N, C-alpha and C positions, 0 to 999 in steps of 0.2 A: 306655353310652347314646348318647354323642356319635358313636361309630363307627356305631351302628345308624341314627342319624338321617342321617349322611353317606351311608351305603349306600342309604337310602331316597330321598334327594335325587338321588343318582346314577342310580338306576333311573328315577325319574319324569322327570327333566330330559332324559335321553337318549331315553326313550320319546317324550316330547313333541317333541324335536328330530327323531326318526325320522318322526313323523307330519307335521311341518311340511315337511321336505325331500321327503317323498313327494308331498305336495300341490304343492310348488313344481315338482317334476319333471313332474307331470301338466300343470300350468298352462303351463310353458314349452314342453312338447312340443306342446300344443294351439296355442299362439300362433305357434310356428315363427319367432320373430323372431331367435333367437340360434343357429340351426342345431341340431345334435344333441349337441354337446359339453356344453352346459350341462344339458340334461335328464339326460344320462348321469351327470354329476358329482352332480347332485341325487339321483339314484336310488342310486348307490353310497354316498353319504354317509348316506342313509336306512338302507341295509342295515348300514353300520358302526355307526350309532347304535343300531339295533335289537339288534345283536350285543352291544354294551356293556351295554345294558339287560338282555338275556336271559342272556348268558354271563359277563359281567364283563370288565373291561379287561385282565386278565392272561391270558385264554384265548388259545391259539394261533390259533384261527379269527378271533378279534377282531383280532389283530395283522395277520393276512393281509388282513382287510377294511380295516384302517387303511391298509395299503400300497396297496391298490386305490383307496381314496378319494383318497390323495395323488397317485397317478398320474392319476386322472381330473381332478383340479383342475389338475395341472401341464399336462395336455393342453389343457384349456380355456384356460389362461393363454397357451400357445403359439398356439393358434388365434386368440385375441383380438388378439394383437400382429400376427400375420401378416395377418389380414383388416383390421386397423385401419391398416395401412400404416406401422407403427412400426418394425419390424425392417428395418434397412438392410444388415446383414451376416448373411445367413441362416445361413452355415456355422458361424460362431463362436457364434451364438445357439442354433442347433440342438445344437451340441456341449455347451453348458452345460446345456441342458434334458435332454439324454440322460444326462449325467453325474449330475445331481441325481436323475433318475428311477432310474438304476442304484443309487444309494445308498439311495433309498427302498425299492426291491425287496429289496436285500441286507439292509437293516435289518429289514424285515418278515419275511424268511425266517429270518434268524438269531434274531430275537426269538421267532418262532413255534416254531422248533426248541427254543429254551431252555424254552419253556412245555410242550412235548410230550414231551421226552426224560425218562426216569425217573432216569437217573444224576444225582444232585444236584450233584456237582462240575462235570460238563460242563454241566449245565443252568444253573448259576450263572455260568460263564464266558460261555456263549452269551447269557444274559440281559443281562449287563453290556455285552457287545459290541454287542448289539442296541440297547440304550439309547443308547450313544455314536453308533452309525451313524444312528439315527433323529434324534438331536439334531443331528448335522452336516447331515443332509439337510434338516431343518426350517429351520435357520439359512440354508442355501444357498437354500432356497425363498423365504425372506423377502427375500433380496437380489434374486431374480428378480421378486418381487412389487413391490418398491420401484422397480425399473427399469421395470416395466410401468406402474405408477401415474404415475411422473414423465413418461413419454412418451406416455401414452394421450391420444388426440385426442377422446374422447367421454366424456360424463358417466357413461354406463353402464359403460364400461370402468374408470373410476376407482372407481366404487362397488363393482364386482365385485372389484377389487384390494384394496379395504379389507376386504371380507368374508373373502377368502382369507387376508389378513394376520392378521386377528383369530384365525382358526382355527389357523394355524400358530404364532402367537405364544403362545397358551395351551399348545400342544403343547411349545414350547421351555421354558416355565416348568415344566410338569409333568415333562418328561424331565430337566431340570436338577436338580430336587428328588429325582427317583427315583435319579439317579446319585449325588448327594451323600449321601443318607440310606440308600441301598440298600433302599428300600421305596417303595411307591406310596401317597402321602398321600391318604387318603380325602376330606378337604375339597377338595383340588385337583381330584379326579375329579368331585366334585359341581359345582365351579365351571366345569369344562370343559363340562358339560352345559348350564349356564345360558348360557355364552358361545355355544354352538352354537345355542341358541334365539334369542339376540340376532342372530347372523349370519343365521339364516333370516329374521328380521324385516328386516334390511338388504336381502337379496335380494328380499323381497316388495315393499318400498318401491320398489326399483329397477325391478322389473317393472311396478309400478303407475304409475310416473311417465310423464307424457305429455311429449313434446318432448325437449329435450336441455339442461336446466338444469345448470349446472356443479356438481359435487360434488368438492371438492378440499380436502386438508389444508392448513393454513397452513404457511408456511416454518418457523416455530418448532416446531410439532408434528412436522413431518417430520425436522428436525434432531435433536430429542429422540428420536424413534423410531430414527433411524440410530445415535445414540449408544448407545441401549439394545441395538440389534442388534449393534453392535461389541463391547459388553461381553459379550453372550451368545455371540458368535462366539469371543471370547477364552476364555471358560469351556469352550466346546465343544472347541476345539483343546487347551486345557489338560487337559481330561478325557481326550481321545484320547491325547495324548502321555504322560501319567502312567500310563494303563493299558498303553500299549505298553512303557514302561520297566519296569513291574511284571512284565509277561509275559516280556520278553526281557533284562532287566538282571541276572538271576541274583542272586548274593550282593551285588552293588553297586547293586541296584535302589533302595534307600532313599537312598543317597548321590546317585545320579543324579537321583532325583525332587527331592530338596532343592535340588540345584544348579540344576535347571531352574526350579523355582518361584522361587528367589531371583533368578536371572539374568533371567528373563522379566519379573518384577515390577519389578526395577531398570531394565531397558531401557524398559519402558512408562512409568515415572515420569519417566525422563530425557527421553524424547521429548516427552511431554505437557507438561512444565514449561518447555520451550524456546519462547520467543515466535516464533522463526522457524518452528519445526516446527508450532506451532498455526496460524500464518498460512498456511503451505503447505497444511495439511489443509483449512482453510476454503476456500482458493482452489480446490483440487482438487475438493472436494465440491460447491461451487457450479457449477464448470465442467462436471462430468461427471454430476451427479445431478439437476440442475434445468434447466428449459427456459431460465430467465433467471438470471443470477448474482445479481440483486438481488431481494429481496422489496419491491417498490416501495411497497406500502401501508405496510409496517412502517417502511421508511426515511423515507417522507414524514411519517408520524406522529411519528417520533422527531425529525426535522428541525424540524418546526413546534413541537413541544413544547420543544425546546432554545431556539429563538428566543424563545418566549413566556415561558419560565420564568426568573424573575430569581433567581439564587442569591445567596448572601451576597457583597456587594461585587463582583458580576460585572456589568460594564457591558455594554451592547448589543454593542459591538465585539468583546468577548471571546466573547459568546454566538454571534455570527454566525460567528466564526472556528472555534469548537468545533463548531458544527453542520455546517459544510463539511468539517472534518477528520474527523468521525465517519463520514462517508459512505465515505471511502477508508481508514479506520483509520489516518490520519496521526497521529503523536504530538503535533503542535502546529502552530502557524501564526501569521502576522502579517497584520493587516488594514492595507491601504494605502488612504487616502482622498484625494480630490482636494483639493489645496491650490493654488488658482489653476489653472494649466494642467498641473500636474505631480502625481505621486502621492507621498505622504509617509506614513511609519508613523504609525498612529493608535492601534492597540491590538494586543495579542497574547494568545495562549492557549498556555501550556506551551511556549513557544519557548525551547529550550535552546542555540540557536546564538548567535553574537555579535549584539549589537543592530544593527539596520539603521540606516545613517546617515539623518539627517533629510532631506537633499537627495539621496536615492538616485536620483531620476528628474529629468531635465531637461525633461520633457514628451514625450519620444519614446515612452516606454512607454505613457503615457496615451493619446496619439493613436493608437497602433497598436492598443491594446485597444478603443478606442472605434470605430475604423473596421472592424476585422476581427472582434472578439468571440471571437478564438481562445483556446482553453485551451492554454497553452504548457507542454510538458514540457522542463524545463531540462536533463535528461540528454541529450535529443536535440539541444538547442541546443549543448551542450558538445561533443557528438560530431560536430557539423557536419551532422546529418541534417535539421535544420529551418532551412533557409536563410532562409525567409520571416520567421522570428522573430529571427534572429541579430542584426540591427542594432538591434532594439528593446529587447533585454534589457540592462539596465545592467551594467556590469562588476562592480559589487559583488555582484549576485545571481549572475552567472556564476561568480565565484570562490568563492561560498559553497556548500560541499558539502552543507550541511543543507537548502538550498532545493531542492525537488523539482518542484513544479507551481505555476504561476500561473493562478488562476481569476479571470476578469474578472467584475465585477458590473454588467451593463448595465441601464440604466433609460431609459424613454422621454424623460426630461428630460436625458439625457446619462449618461456613465459615473459610477456612484456610487463606484467604487473597485475594488480587486482584493485577492485573498487569496493569500499565498504559503504553501503547505503544506510542512511538514517531511517529510523522508524517512522512510517507515515501516520496520518491521523487515524486510519482504519486498517491496521495491519492484518492481512489474511495469509493463510498458508499458501505457498506457491503451488501451482499445478503445472501440468505438462505444457500448456501454452506459454506460461511465464518462463519456464526453463528453456523452451525452444527459442523464444524471442531473445532472451538474455544471452544465450550461447551465440546466436548469430551476431547480435549487437556487440558482444564482447570480442569476437574475432575481428569485426570491423574496427572497433576502437583500438585493438592491439595493432592492427596494420597502420592505423593513423599515427599512433605513438612511435612505432618502429620506423615509419617514414620520417617523422620529425627527427628522431635520433640519428638516422642515416644522413639526413640533411645537415645536422649539426656536425657530425663527423666529417662530412665532405667539406663544409665551410672551414673546419679546423685544418683539414689537409690542404685546402687551398691557401690558407694563411701561411702554413708551413712552406708550401710550394713557392709562394710569393717571397717569403723570407729567404729560401734557398736560392731563388732566382737573383734577388738583390745581392746575396752573399757571393754568388758566383761572379757577378759583374764586378763587385768590389774587390774580390780576391784577385781577379784579373788585373785591376788597376794597381793593387798593392804589389803584385808580381812585377809590373812595369816599373813601379817606384823602386823596388828592391834591385832590379836590373840597373836602373839609372844610378842608384847610390853605390852599387858594386863597381861600376865603371869609374865613378868619381873617386872611390877609395883606391882603385888601381892607379889612376892618374896622379893621385896625391903622392904616391911613392916617388914619382919622378919629378913633380913640380911643386913639392911642398915649400921650397925656398922662395917661390915666386909670390910676391905680395898680391899681385893681381889675381893669381889663381886662388890664393887663400880667401880673398874677398868674394870671388865668385862661388867658391865652395861653401862659404858660410851662407850666402844668399840661397844657394841651391838647397842646403840642408833645412833652412827655415821654410822655404817653399814646400819641400817634401813633407816636413812635419805638419804644416798647415793642411796640405792635401790629404795626409793620412788621417788627421782628425776629422776632416770632412767625410772621408770614406767610412770611418767607424760610425759617425753620427747617422749615416744613411741606413744603417742596420735597424735603427729604431723605427717602428711604424709611424710615429709622430713626425719623424724627420724624412719620410719617404720623399724622393725628389719630385717636385711639381714644376712642370715646364712653365717658363715665363711667357708673357704675351709676345708674339713675334714683333720684332722691330728691326730697323736697319742696322746691319752688322758689317763692319769692314773686315772681310775675311783675310785680307793681306796683313792687317795689324794683328789679328789673332794668330796667324801662322808665324809672324815674326816673334811674338811673345813666346810661343811654344818652342821655336828654334832657340831663343835665348836661354830657356830653361835647360836645354840640352847641349849648350856650347861646350861644357866640360866632358860630355859623354861621346858625342859624335857630330861631325860637321854637317850642318844643314844649310842649304842655299835657298833663300826665298826671293822670288821675283814676282812682278805682276803689277796690276793697276790698283792704286790706292782708292780710286773712286768706284771700284766695283763693290757695291753694297748689296748684301743679300738680306731678304726678309726672313728672319729666323730667330729662334731662341738663342741668346748669346751663349749660355752655358752648354746647350745642346750642340751648337756648331763647334765650340771649343772641344767638347768631348769627342766628337767624330774625328776632327783633325788630329787630336791627341792619339787616338787609337791608330789611325792610318799612319801617322808619323812614327809611332813606336814600332809598329809592325815592319815598316820599311827599314828602320835602323837595325832591328834584330835580324832582318834578312840580308843586310848589306855586309860586305867584308869591312874590317876595321879600316878607318881612314877614307873609305869610299863615300863621297858626299851624297846626301839624299836631297833631291830637289823638290821644291814646292812652287807651283806657278798658279797665280790667281788672275782671272780675266772675266770679262762679261761677254756672253754670247746671246744676243737677242734679249729675251725676257728672262734669261737664266744667268746666274753667276756660277762659274766653274772654278774649283780648286783641285789641281792635280798633284798627287804625291807620287814621285818617281824614284825608283831605286834600281840599282844594278846588282841585285843579289841573286839568290839561287833560282828565283822564278817558280812558276807553278804550271802544271799540265792543264790542258783544256778540260779534261775530264774532271779534275779536282775543282777547277773554277766553276764548272757547270753543276756538279753534283754535291760538292761538300764544303765549298768555301764559306757560304753563308749559313751553314748549319751549325748549331752549337756543338762544341767539343770535337771539332774537326780541325786539325792543324798539321802543317808539314814540318813544324819545328819540334825538336825533341823535348824542349821545355815549355812548349806552348799549351795553352788551355783550350784554344779554339773558340774563344768567347768574343775577342775584339771585333772581328769583322761582322759577326752576327749582331752585336750590340750597336755597332756603328751604322749598319744599314737600317736597323729598327728605328734609331733616332732620326736618321735622315728621312725615312719615309714619313715619320710623324710630323716632320716640318714641311712636308710637301715636296721633298726632293728625292734623291736617289743616289746610288753608287754604282758605277760601271767599272769593269776590270778588264784589262788586257795584259797578258803575261806570257812569257816563253821560258821554258826551263833552261837554266844556265845563263839567261840574258837579263832577267829582272822583270819588274812589274810596274804597271801604271794604274793607280786608283784614281778615278775621276768622280769627285763629289759635285753634284749639281743641286742648287737651291734656287727658289724664286728670287728674282731681282726686285729690290725695293723701288717703288715709284717715287716721283718727285715729292709728292705729299707725304709719303712715309719717311723720306729722307729728312724733310723739314721737321717732322715730329721727333 
């Protein structure tokens, strides 16, 4: 049943392909845009597909039609290259096309003879020989198609080459299976019909296209196709040689075949496993089969991905070095960055040579690279062929055989560094493509390094800014302590004989010393203040403790509800009240009490600090009070109110102010009230 289904699919797919190619032939003949070679190729292909559908693929007439089809497409391929201005050596190209055409004709005649001759033994020999010849011709045709595709100057030419390649590629697969199994696989015949329908669709899209938009295979697909073509060529040659040994080897044919199989396989594995051989093959393929040696899109995407991808413990310097080394397939490299006016090793990637000395450059190399931007080939410097670079290369690099190329990293702000690349397995002299690619990549790498350096400087500036911020707050608190101790000292002149005053003074001095030690410790990054988890805080008790600290300095009257508990950081709440209380004391006349009132209002706890001092204008309260470094006091820093509001906001509260000049001020601290559950905790 499966064979019947495959035969049915073969019939209908080839019949549909015949119809489509006939329509394409009529269409292209009417348009007359491609001459007469393309309509002829379409027409012969339609006849061949119709023969496969009506007579079968093994019929002698069908094989002759296949040979005619291949000749027609080979002729179109030749015409396309000649009229496209691609062929530069007409004689050699014509010879290769004639040779392939001869093999196509010979394979078709031999295969047709094998199908028509009644003698089974002779027919079998001719059939096998016809398969091998057609296989060799198809592989050679694919080589010509790849040559035409790589050098075609028009989108239409590249699309036509793709269509022809698909047709001959399916032939190669079918003939390979036919030779290996000594039969014609029915599923593969059906697949060939489907592929021919798809090829007709490619040509239809090409004829329909307006303009000349590029249609081109990517470098990766082209390389994979060439690899597949090489494998198929190997099997085609393999089949031809083994068949020849079987025919002419006599009694030793089996031994000769075994020796050939073993020897050819061992040679192929030895060649492909050698790094130098693989590098040589890549260089030759890029040089002779592609318009440019680099697939710039692929190289740029790989380069930027390497720069941006942070591997395990791989710093930026190693990533930059690896990205540049991958472009030239260098096994490793060393990044040199500017240290003062000279270059010094900063990072490396897979560098197997001796470590570069830290003082490898005295500034000469850095100045030379900054002024010229030249990519220096050290082999040319050693050979004396690059005299312009000879004096700039340090002796340590000149004597280091592993060092191959120096790539500068120029940046608008100055030279960002340079990269010394290690010698690859197959070092070649660099050409204009290498220099252009390395210059662009070097500028991008320099920008990446400069960006990291700028980020490092910004982070350092932010650390200094944070230190200065803490220092400003601490200095403000120290100023308050100094003011408090100055008042204690003045009062001591009058009340030194009072034992109670002396006891309070000693307690105040101890508390001030403890407070100053805490403030100094806060300058250390490890001792940066960390807010505690919010918990129930009795603001009245906090206000009474602060008032007690200042009982020798200024009278403070505290009133309120002891049950008014705020949900806050205890240290933060004390710090806010300390700032507000100190500001009120400094604004009040000597002996004029400062009031503190604590109460609960709904879901908030309010602590008001009231003074009858000089007061503030509405404009100052609105525009300057809560800005840093703004103060109405001659000795004020303008930090207290700013810090107090920042702490209050962080605890979910706020500070409101009402003030009149000459009458005093009222600062109102509001904080969330603690719930019954939080009170219990």
